[in-house]
C-alpha positions in Angstrom: 0.0 0.0 0.0 1.4 3.4 -1.0 1.3 6.2 1.6 2.0 9.8 0.6 4.4 12.3 2.2 5.1 15.9 1.7 8.8 16.5 1.8 9.7 19.7 3.7 12.4 20.9 1.5 11.3 23.9 -0.5 8.6 24.9 1.9 9.7 28.0 3.8 6.7 28.3 6.1 5.8 27.4 9.7 5.5 23.8 10.6 1.8 23.9 11.2 1.2 25.5 7.8 3.3 22.9 6.1 1.5 20.0 7.9 -1.9 21.5 7.0 -0.8 21.8 3.4 0.2 18.1 3.4 -3.1 17.1 4.9 -5.1 19.1 2.4 -3.1 17.7 -0.5 -4.0 14.2 0.6 -0.8 13.2 2.4 -0.8 11.3 5.6 2.8 12.2 6.4 5.2 15.2 6.4 8.9 15.2 6.8 10.5 17.1 9.7 13.7 19.1 9.5 16.5 19.5 12.1 15.3 23.1 12.6 11.8 21.7 13.4 13.2 19.5 16.2 15.4 22.3 17.5 12.6 24.8 17.7 10.8 23.0 20.6 10.7 19.8 22.5 10.5 16.9 20.0 7.4 15.5 21.6 5.7 18.9 21.3 6.7 19.1 17.6 5.1 15.7 17.0 1.9 16.9 18.8 1.7 20.0 16.7 2.0 18.0 13.5 -0.6 15.4 14.6 -3.0 18.3 15.5 -3.0 19.0 11.8 -4.0 15.4 10.9 -0.7 14.1 9.7 2.4 12.2 11.0 5.9 13.6 11.1 7.4 10.3 9.9 10.8 11.2 8.5 13.6 13.4 9.8 15.5 15.0 6.9 18.4 14.7 7.5 21.6 13.6 9.1 24.8 14.9 7.3 27.8 14.5 9.6 28.7 10.8 9.4 31.7 10.6 7.0 35.3 11.5 8.1 36.5 15.0 7.3 38.9 17.5 8.7 36.4 18.6 11.3 35.2 15.1 12.2 38.0 12.6 11.9 36.1 9.7 13.4 32.7 10.6 12.0 30.0 8.2 12.9 32.3 6.1 15.1 32.7 8.8 17.8 30.5 11.8 17.0 28.1 12.3 19.8 26.0 14.8 17.9 24.4 11.9 16.0 23.3 10.3 19.2 21.4 13.6 20.0 19.8 13.6 16.6 18.6 10.0 17.0 17.3 10.7 20.5 15.4 13.7 19.3 13.9 11.7 16.4 12.9 9.0 18.8 11.2 11.5 21.1 9.3 12.9 18.1 8.1 9.5 17.0 10.0 9.6 13.8 10.1 6.3 11.9 13.1 7.0 9.7 16.0 9.4 9.2 17.4 10.5 5.9 21.2 10.3 5.6 23.1 12.5 3.2 26.8 12.8 2.3 27.0 16.4 1.2 30.7 16.4 0.3 32.4 14.2 -2.3 34.3 11.3 -0.8 37.0 9.1 -2.1 36.4 6.4 0.5 35.9 2.9 -0.8 32.5 1.3 -0.5 33.6 -0.9 2.4 34.5 2.2 4.4 31.3 4.0 3.5 29.4 1.0 4.6 31.3 0.8 7.9 30.2 4.3 8.8 26.7 3.9 7.6 26.4 0.6 9.6 27.5 2.5 12.7 24.7 4.9 12.3 22.2 2.1 11.7 23.3 0.5 14.9 22.8 3.7 16.8 19.3 4.0 15.5 18.2 0.4 15.8 17.4 0.4 19.6 15.0 3.3 18.9 13.3 1.3 16.1 14.4 3.9 13.5 15.3 3.1 10.0 18.0 5.0 8.0 17.9 5.6 4.3 20.8 7.0 2.3 20.1 9.7 -0.3 22.4 9.4 -3.2 23.1 12.5 -5.2 25.5 13.4 -8.1 28.5 15.2 -6.8 28.0 14.0 -3.3 29.7 11.3 -1.2 27.3 8.6 -2.4 26.9 9.8 -6.0 24.5 7.4 -7.7 22.1 4.5 -7.2 24.7 1.8 -7.8 27.0 3.2 -5.1 24.1 3.5 -2.6 23.0 0.0 -3.2 26.5 -1.4 -2.9 27.0 0.5 0.4 23.7 -0.7 1.8 24.5 -4.3 0.9 27.9 -4.1 2.4 26.6 -2.5 5.6 24.0 -5.3 5.8 21.8 -3.8 8.4 18.1 -4.6 8.5 17.2 -0.9 9.3 19.5 0.5 6.5 18.1 1.3 3.1 17.8 3.8 0.2 15.9 7.0 -0.4 15.1 7.1 -4.1 14.9 10.6 -5.6 13.8 10.7 -9.3 15.8 13.9 -9.9 19.0 12.5 -8.5 18.4 9.2 -10.3 18.3 10.9 -13.7 21.0 13.5 -13.2 23.4 10.9 -11.8 23.0 8.7 -14.9 21.7 5.8 -12.9 20.0 3.0 -14.8 16.6 1.3 -14.7 18.6 -2.0 -14.7 20.2 -1.1 -11.5 16.9 0.0 -10.0 15.2 -3.3 -11.1 17.9 -5.3 -9.3 17.2 -3.7 -5.9 14.5 -5.4 -3.7 11.7 -2.9 -3.2 11.7 -3.4 0.5 15.2 -1.8 0.6 13.9 1.4 -0.9 12.4 3.0 2.2 11.1 6.2 0.6 10.7 8.0 -2.8 11.0 11.7 -3.7 9.5 12.9 -6.9 10.4 15.7 -9.2 11.3 16.2 -12.9 14.5 17.3 -14.7 15.0 19.9 -17.4 16.1 18.2 -20.7 19.6 19.7 -20.3 21.5 20.6 -17.1 22.1 24.3 -16.4 24.5 25.9 -14.0 26.1 23.9 -11.2 24.5 20.7 -10.1 24.0 22.1 -6.6 22.3 25.2 -7.8 20.1 23.3 -10.2 19.0 20.8 -7.6 18.0 23.6 -5.2 16.3 26.0 -7.6 15.4 24.5 -11.0 13.7 21.2 -10.5 10.4 20.8 -12.4 7.0 19.5 -11.6 6.6 15.8 -12.6 5.5 15.8 -16.2 7.1 19.1 -17.1 10.5 17.6 -17.8 12.5 14.8 -19.4 12.1 11.9 -16.9 10.3 8.8 -18.4 8.0 8.4 -15.4 6.0 5.4 -16.8 9.3 3.4 -17.1 10.5 4.4 -13.6 7.1 3.8 -12.0 6.8 0.4 -13.7 10.0 -0.7 -12.0 9.2 0.8 -8.6 5.7 -0.8 -8.7 7.0 -4.2 -9.9 9.6 -4.4 -7.1 7.3 -3.1 -4.4 9.2 0.1 -3.7 6.3 2.6 -3.7 5.6 2.4 0.0 6.2 6.0 1.1 6.1 8.5 -1.8 5.9 12.2 -2.2 7.0 15.3 -4.1 10.2 17.2 -3.5 10.0 19.9 -6.2 12.8 22.4 -5.3 12.1 25.3 -7.6 11.9 29.0 -7.3 8.5 28.9 -9.0 7.1 26.5 -6.4 8.4 28.6 -3.5 6.6 31.6 -4.9 3.2 29.9 -4.5 1.3 29.7 -1.3 2.3 26.5 0.6 -1.2 24.9 0.2 -1.3 25.6 -3.5 2.3 24.4 -4.0 1.7 21.2 -2.1 -1.6 20.4 -3.9 0.0 20.9 -7.3 3.1 18.9 -6.6 1.2 16.0 -5.1 -1.3 15.9 -8.0 1.4 16.0 -10.5 3.4 13.2 -8.7 0.3 11.0 -8.5 -0.4 11.5 -12.2 3.3 10.9 -13.2 3.4 7.6 -11.2 0.1 6.4 -12.5 -2.0 6.9 -9.3 -4.4 9.4 -10.9 
């Protein structure tokens, strides 16, 4: 059964307004941000979301987990991640999105070791972790993400599948088809322009398109996701200046409607 989530990225509005927009657009879930959980007691944040008729099911996201100059041990000894997991648990979050913002030359085995350490931290709280691959990031494509998840071999470790990152990273439908659907924990939906423009970072934050307004072959992608059973938790993440200019309720309704149509639910 597919459940719908409104991803918070791109919505610069109060939490309650974002949650209400998700509800009115037909979503049962909304993602929470680090800023949401830092604005008040996590349990109070969860209550405020539920008062709007939705669940704050995903925390997006956790970014300090790979070694760097400012964090030599990363997930092995960085207490900040314990605090993030604790806040997520207090808020009743079911999963945490994990990103590697900076490029990394670490081999898959080393990526997997750090990801596995995070999964072990979250497991006692019953929280799942999904890695978000992105071109130019530490986990740059779907094949890398799947190899890392397999090597980590944790039952609560999986993948967040973003249609924009999938296309811009040059990942293949063959790779997607080889991944068991139960290891794709969540899906983010947006479309790409036919040709890239500017830097990948700038484009991903400002020039994504509504599903159906770009170059992604959504019937082909949806067919694989449906066949493997990966369409469990799905929702739009259309980071564009045009969407941000709309009232949140209108932006959410439009993005959800387009996502449902693109994936064959409408």
